[in-house]
C-alpha positions as CSV (number, residue, x, y, z in Angstrom):
1,M,0.0,0.0,0.0
2,G,1.2,3.5,-0.8
3,F,-0.2,7.0,-0.4
4,L,-0.1,10.4,-2.1
5,K,-0.7,13.6,-0.1
6,N,-3.0,16.3,-1.6
7,K,-4.9,19.3,-0.4
8,S,-7.9,17.3,0.6
9,G,-6.0,14.6,2.4
10,V,-4.3,11.4,1.4
11,I,-4.9,9.3,-1.7
12,T,-4.2,5.6,-0.9
13,Y,-3.2,3.2,-3.6
14,T,-2.5,-0.5,-3.9
15,I,0.8,-1.7,-5.5
16,D,0.4,-4.8,-7.6
17,K,3.8,-6.1,-8.8
18,S,4.3,-8.6,-11.6
19,I,6.7,-9.6,-14.4
20,Q,5.2,-7.1,-16.9
21,T,7.5,-4.4,-18.3
22,D,5.2,-1.4,-18.1
23,L,3.7,0.6,-15.2
24,Y,-0.1,1.2,-15.3
25,I,-2.3,3.2,-13.0
26,S,-6.0,2.4,-12.9
27,V,-8.9,3.7,-10.8
28,Q,-11.6,1.0,-10.4
29,N,-14.7,2.1,-8.4
30,G,-12.7,4.8,-6.7
31,E,-9.8,2.4,-5.7
32,V,-6.4,3.3,-7.1
33,V,-4.2,0.4,-8.2
34,V,-0.7,0.7,-9.5
35,S,0.5,-2.3,-11.5
36,A,4.3,-2.1,-11.7
37,P,7.2,-4.3,-12.9
38,W,8.7,-6.3,-9.9
39,Y,12.0,-4.3,-10.1
40,F,10.4,-0.9,-9.6
41,S,11.2,0.7,-6.2
42,R,8.6,2.3,-4.0
43,N,10.2,5.7,-4.7
44,Q,10.0,5.2,-8.5
45,I,6.4,4.2,-8.2
46,Q,5.7,7.3,-6.0
47,E,7.2,9.6,-8.6
48,V,5.0,8.3,-11.3
49,V,1.9,8.6,-9.1
50,E,2.8,12.2,-8.3
51,E,3.0,12.9,-12.0
52,K,-0.4,11.5,-12.6
53,K,-2.0,13.1,-9.5
54,K,-4.4,15.3,-11.4
55,W,-5.7,12.4,-13.5
56,I,-6.1,10.2,-10.4
57,M,-8.1,12.9,-8.6
58,T,-10.3,13.4,-11.6
59,K,-11.0,9.6,-11.8
60,I,-11.7,9.4,-8.1
61,K,-14.2,12.2,-8.2
62,E,-16.1,10.4,-11.0
63,Y,-16.8,7.6,-8.5
64,E,-17.9,9.9,-5.6
65,G,-21.4,9.1,-4.6
66,K,-21.4,5.8,-6.5
67,P,-21.6,2.5,-4.6
68,K,-18.2,0.8,-4.4
69,K,-17.9,-2.7,-5.9
70,Y,-16.1,-5.3,-3.9
71,R,-12.7,-6.3,-5.3
72,N,-11.7,-9.7,-3.7
73,E,-8.3,-11.2,-3.2
74,N,-8.7,-13.2,-6.4
75,S,-8.9,-10.1,-8.6
76,K,-6.3,-8.5,-10.8
77,N,-6.2,-5.3,-13.0
78,I,-5.0,-5.8,-16.5
79,K,-4.9,-3.9,-19.8
80,I,-6.9,-5.0,-22.8
81,W,-6.8,-3.0,-25.9
82,G,-5.7,0.1,-23.9
83,E,-8.5,-0.2,-21.4
84,D,-8.4,-1.1,-17.7
85,F,-10.1,-4.5,-16.9
86,V,-10.7,-6.2,-13.6
87,V,-10.3,-10.0,-13.8
88,D,-11.8,-12.0,-11.0
89,I,-11.5,-15.7,-10.3
90,C,-14.2,-17.6,-8.6
91,Y,-14.6,-21.4,-8.0
92,Q,-17.8,-23.3,-8.6
93,N,-19.2,-26.8,-8.8
94,R,-18.7,-27.1,-12.5
95,K,-16.7,-29.3,-15.0
96,K,-15.4,-26.6,-17.4
97,L,-14.0,-23.1,-17.3
98,N,-16.5,-20.3,-18.0
99,I,-15.8,-16.6,-18.7
100,V,-18.4,-13.9,-18.1
101,T,-17.7,-10.4,-19.4
102,K,-19.6,-7.3,-18.5
103,E,-18.3,-3.8,-19.5
104,N,-14.7,-3.7,-18.1
105,H,-15.1,-6.7,-15.8
106,M,-14.2,-10.3,-16.6
107,K,-15.2,-13.1,-14.2
108,I,-13.5,-16.4,-14.7
109,E,-15.5,-19.3,-13.2
110,L,-13.3,-22.4,-12.5
111,P,-14.1,-25.9,-11.3
112,N,-13.5,-26.4,-7.5
113,K,-10.6,-28.7,-8.2
114,Y,-8.4,-25.7,-9.2
115,K,-8.7,-24.3,-5.6
116,K,-5.5,-26.2,-4.8
117,V,-3.5,-24.2,-7.4
118,P,-1.8,-21.1,-5.8
119,K,-3.9,-18.1,-6.9
120,E,-1.0,-16.1,-8.3
121,E,0.1,-19.0,-10.5
122,M,-3.5,-19.6,-11.6
123,M,-4.0,-15.9,-12.4
124,K,-0.8,-15.8,-14.5
125,V,-1.8,-18.8,-16.5
126,L,-5.3,-17.5,-17.1
127,I,-4.2,-14.0,-18.2
128,E,-1.7,-15.4,-20.6
129,K,-4.4,-17.6,-22.1
130,I,-6.8,-14.6,-22.3
131,Y,-4.2,-12.5,-24.2
132,K,-3.4,-15.4,-26.5
133,V,-7.1,-16.1,-27.4
134,L,-7.7,-12.3,-28.0
135,A,-4.6,-12.2,-30.2
136,K,-5.6,-15.1,-32.3
137,Q,-9.1,-13.6,-32.8
138,M,-7.8,-10.1,-33.6
139,M,-4.8,-11.1,-35.8
140,E,-7.1,-12.8,-38.4
141,Q,-8.9,-9.6,-39.2
142,T,-5.8,-7.3,-38.7
143,M,-3.6,-9.4,-41.0
144,E,-6.3,-9.4,-43.7
145,K,-6.8,-5.6,-43.4
146,T,-3.1,-5.0,-43.7
147,R,-2.8,-7.4,-46.7
148,I,-5.5,-5.5,-48.5
149,L,-3.8,-2.2,-47.6
150,L,-0.3,-3.1,-48.8
151,G,-1.1,-5.6,-51.5
152,F,1.0,-8.5,-50.2
153,A,1.1,-10.9,-47.2
154,P,3.5,-13.1,-45.2
155,E,3.9,-16.8,-45.9
156,N,2.3,-17.5,-42.5
157,Y,1.7,-15.8,-39.2
158,E,1.8,-17.1,-35.6
159,V,0.8,-15.9,-32.1
160,D,3.4,-16.8,-29.5
161,Y,5.0,-15.3,-26.4
162,M,8.5,-13.8,-26.9
163,E,10.9,-12.2,-24.5
164,N,11.1,-8.4,-25.0
165,M,9.6,-8.6,-28.4
166,L,6.1,-7.6,-29.5
167,G,6.5,-8.8,-33.1
168,K,9.0,-10.1,-35.5
169,C,9.4,-11.2,-39.2
170,T,11.4,-14.4,-39.6
171,Q,13.7,-15.3,-42.4
172,D,11.1,-17.6,-43.9
173,K,8.7,-14.6,-44.0
174,T,6.5,-15.7,-41.1
175,I,5.2,-12.9,-38.9
176,V,5.1,-13.7,-35.2
177,I,3.0,-11.5,-32.8
178,N,3.4,-11.5,-29.0
179,P,-0.1,-11.8,-27.3
180,E,1.2,-9.1,-24.9
181,L,0.4,-6.7,-27.7
182,M,-3.3,-7.1,-26.8
183,K,-2.6,-4.8,-23.8
184,Y,-2.4,-1.8,-26.2
185,H,-4.9,0.2,-28.2
186,P,-6.0,-1.3,-31.5
187,D,-4.3,1.5,-33.4
188,I,-1.0,0.5,-31.9
189,I,-1.7,-3.2,-32.6
190,E,-2.3,-2.4,-36.3
191,Y,0.9,-0.3,-36.4
192,V,3.0,-3.2,-35.1
193,V,1.4,-5.5,-37.7
194,L,2.1,-3.0,-40.4
195,H,5.7,-2.7,-39.2
196,E,6.2,-6.4,-39.5
197,F,4.6,-6.4,-43.0
198,C,7.2,-3.8,-44.1
199,H,9.9,-6.1,-42.9
200,L,8.8,-8.5,-45.6
201,K,10.3,-5.9,-48.0
202,Y,13.0,-4.5,-45.9
203,K,14.9,-6.7,-43.4
204,T,16.4,-3.8,-41.5
205,H,15.2,-0.3,-40.4
206,T,16.5,1.5,-43.5
207,K,15.3,4.8,-44.9
208,G,13.2,3.0,-47.4
209,F,11.6,1.0,-44.6
210,Y,10.4,4.0,-42.7
211,E,9.3,5.8,-45.9
212,M,7.1,2.8,-46.6
213,I,5.6,2.8,-43.1
214,K,5.0,6.6,-43.3
215,K,3.2,6.2,-46.5
216,F,0.6,3.9,-44.9
217,E,0.7,5.2,-41.3
218,P,1.8,8.9,-41.0
219,H,1.5,8.7,-37.1
220,Y,3.8,5.8,-36.7
221,E,6.2,7.8,-34.5
222,K,3.4,8.5,-32.0
223,Y,2.4,4.9,-31.8
224,G,6.0,3.8,-31.5
225,S,6.6,6.0,-28.5
226,K,3.8,4.2,-26.7
227,I,5.6,0.9,-26.9
228,S,9.2,2.1,-26.3
229,G,11.2,-0.6,-24.5
230,W,9.8,-3.4,-26.7
231,Q,11.5,-4.7,-29.8
232,Y,9.6,-5.2,-33.0
């Protein structure tokens, strides 16, 4: 738990550390949650919270007077397509997994037999699966949209987790997309796919490569700044 002093008192926030590479601040039902990489120090987190103080206060005021929803110990805040989502795990007398989604809330109903699995381990596995399913669904339409835009396509495409990479184009002209890309806004997802398509023509980041990207996406630099730290 951390806190941020302001004129009206103290803003408390919960720190949720994980293996992710980006820091996110979300306000769910008036509750401030900071999702940060495991290596971030408390002082580093506090500095970012200070920078976002006005935005946090605005979001908190939006929830004033509204009933606060209960966030249980089996919940986690994640990013999907640039939006904040709360993922909850609950256990029921059922045989198969079931997912119920309403607005920005996702409830995962699991068979009771999974209660024995540590909640952090279970949540990690489920979130990875969620991103992978979303990536497979979105890539089908995004790849087709980009193919029509550019007039050519890769030999194949895959969805798979990669360390420090959101996307890559292999020597055999296969485009690989990291499911982690689903954390970002659809415009950024489409930019990364376009970027990899351009690698089908240019293996390295040459002048011609960026001229090609700029022709189809004039705002590529803005999108690229949103995913700095990742390779693609």
